[in-house]
C-alpha positions as CSV (number, residue, x, y, z in Angstrom):
1,M,5.8,0.7,8.9
2,Q,9.2,0.4,7.4
3,T,10.3,3.3,5.3
4,S,13.4,2.1,3.5
5,A,12.8,0.8,-0.1
6,S,16.1,-1.2,-0.1
7,E,15.2,-2.9,3.3
8,F,11.9,-4.0,1.8
9,S,13.1,-5.0,-1.7
10,A,10.7,-2.5,-3.2
11,L,9.8,-2.3,-6.8
12,P,12.3,-0.1,-8.7
13,L,11.0,3.3,-9.7
14,G,9.6,3.3,-13.2
15,T,8.4,-0.3,-12.9
16,T,5.0,-0.9,-14.6
17,V,2.5,-3.1,-12.9
18,G,-1.0,-3.3,-14.5
19,P,-2.1,0.2,-15.4
20,A,0.4,1.9,-13.1
21,R,4.0,3.0,-13.2
22,V,5.8,3.3,-9.9
23,V,6.9,6.9,-9.1
24,E,7.8,6.7,-5.4
25,F,8.1,4.1,-2.6
26,L,6.1,5.4,0.3
27,A,6.2,2.7,3.1
28,A,6.0,-1.0,3.9
29,D,4.9,-3.1,6.8
30,H,5.3,-6.9,7.4
31,Q,3.2,-7.8,4.4
32,T,2.4,-4.8,2.1
33,A,4.4,-2.2,0.2
34,V,2.8,1.1,-0.7
35,Y,3.8,3.2,-3.7
36,R,2.7,6.4,-5.3
37,A,2.2,5.6,-9.0
38,E,0.9,7.2,-12.2
39,R,-1.9,5.5,-14.2
40,I,-0.7,4.9,-17.7
41,D,-4.2,5.0,-19.2
42,R,-5.1,8.3,-17.4
43,D,-3.3,11.3,-16.2
44,E,-3.6,10.8,-12.4
45,S,-1.7,9.8,-9.4
46,V,-2.7,6.6,-7.5
47,M,-1.7,4.5,-4.5
48,L,-0.3,1.1,-5.5
49,Y,-0.4,-1.7,-2.9
50,E,1.7,-4.8,-3.3
51,Y,1.4,-8.0,-1.2
52,L,4.9,-9.0,-0.3
53,P,4.9,-10.7,3.1
54,A,8.2,-10.9,5.0
55,G,9.2,-14.5,5.7
56,L,6.7,-15.9,3.2
57,A,7.9,-14.5,-0.1
58,Q,10.7,-12.7,-1.8
59,R,11.2,-10.7,-5.0
60,G,13.0,-12.5,-7.7
61,P,13.8,-11.8,-11.4
62,G,10.4,-13.0,-12.6
63,G,8.4,-11.4,-9.8
64,V,7.4,-12.5,-6.3
65,Q,7.9,-16.1,-5.3
66,A,7.0,-18.0,-2.1
67,T,10.0,-18.7,0.1
68,A,11.0,-22.4,0.1
69,G,8.3,-24.4,2.0
70,K,6.0,-21.4,2.4
71,A,3.9,-21.8,-0.8
72,E,0.7,-22.7,1.0
73,P,0.8,-19.9,3.7
74,F,1.7,-17.4,0.9
75,A,-1.3,-18.5,-1.2
76,R,-3.6,-18.2,1.9
77,G,-2.2,-14.8,2.6
78,Q,-2.8,-13.6,-0.9
79,A,-6.4,-14.8,-0.7
80,A,-6.9,-13.0,2.7
81,F,-5.2,-9.8,1.4
82,T,-7.5,-9.8,-1.6
83,T,-10.6,-10.4,0.6
84,R,-9.6,-7.5,2.9
85,L,-9.1,-5.2,-0.1
86,R,-12.5,-6.1,-1.6
87,A,-14.2,-5.5,1.8
88,A,-12.5,-2.1,2.1
89,A,-13.7,-1.3,-1.5
90,L,-17.3,-1.9,-0.4
91,V,-17.1,0.1,2.8
92,G,-16.7,3.5,1.2
93,H,-15.5,5.3,4.4
94,P,-13.5,8.5,3.9
95,A,-10.8,7.2,6.3
96,L,-10.2,4.1,4.1
97,P,-8.6,4.1,0.7
98,A,-11.0,4.0,-2.2
99,I,-9.9,0.8,-3.9
100,D,-10.4,1.0,-7.7
101,D,-8.8,-2.3,-8.9
102,I,-7.3,-5.5,-7.6
103,W,-5.4,-8.0,-9.7
104,P,-2.8,-10.8,-9.6
105,E,0.4,-10.2,-11.4
106,K,4.1,-11.2,-11.2
107,G,3.3,-13.8,-8.6
108,T,1.5,-11.6,-6.1
109,V,-1.5,-9.3,-5.7
110,Y,-1.7,-5.6,-6.5
111,A,-4.4,-2.9,-5.9
112,L,-4.9,0.6,-6.9
113,A,-6.6,3.3,-4.8
114,A,-7.2,7.0,-5.2
115,W,-4.2,9.2,-4.3
116,R,-4.9,11.4,-1.3
117,P,-1.9,13.7,-0.7
118,G,-1.5,14.9,2.8
119,R,0.7,14.8,5.9
120,S,1.2,11.9,8.3
121,L,0.1,12.3,11.9
122,L,3.8,12.2,13.0
123,A,4.6,15.0,10.6
124,E,1.7,17.1,11.8
125,L,2.5,16.6,15.5
126,S,6.2,17.3,15.1
127,T,5.5,20.7,13.6
128,R,2.9,21.8,16.1
129,R,3.7,24.0,19.0
130,G,1.9,23.5,22.3
131,A,-1.1,21.2,23.0
132,L,-3.7,20.2,20.6
133,D,-7.0,22.0,21.0
134,A,-10.1,19.8,21.7
135,S,-11.9,20.7,18.4
136,T,-8.9,19.7,16.2
137,L,-8.5,16.5,18.2
138,G,-12.2,15.8,17.8
139,V,-12.0,16.2,14.0
140,W,-9.1,13.8,13.8
141,V,-10.7,11.2,16.1
142,R,-14.0,11.3,14.1
143,T,-12.1,10.9,10.9
144,L,-10.2,7.8,12.2
C-alpha cells in the first residue's frame, strides 16, 4: 500500500464525509484510501474507506470524478467495491473489518468500520529480536 497522503491525493485532515471527520491518512493502494476518523454523532474512532481508483478517477473541487473516457469502468468499480464491502460486512470474521455503514457521496463510495488500533506486521517484525516461536506464529496464521 502507498503511505503518502500527497501521492494519493488523500482527503485533507478535518474533512467531513457522512458521519465521519478525517483525523489521519493511514494508507492507500491502487483503489482505496484508508483513514482514521472520528464519528461526529458518537465519541468514537472509526476506519473510513474511500474508493478512489488510480487511473479511473481523480479528486476534484466537487469530489471524485471519473477520468476522461473512464466513466463506465469507474461506475463498475464502484459497484464491485460496494458489493465486496457488503460481503465483508456479512462475514463477521475477526480478521476482517466490521463494516458499519456504506454510502455514496462526493462522486464515490465510502464505508465505516470499527477502529482496531494495533501494529502492522512489518512494525512487529522489525522490533523483534531472533526467530519467531512456533506458538506466536501459529496464533498469527490462525488469525489471518
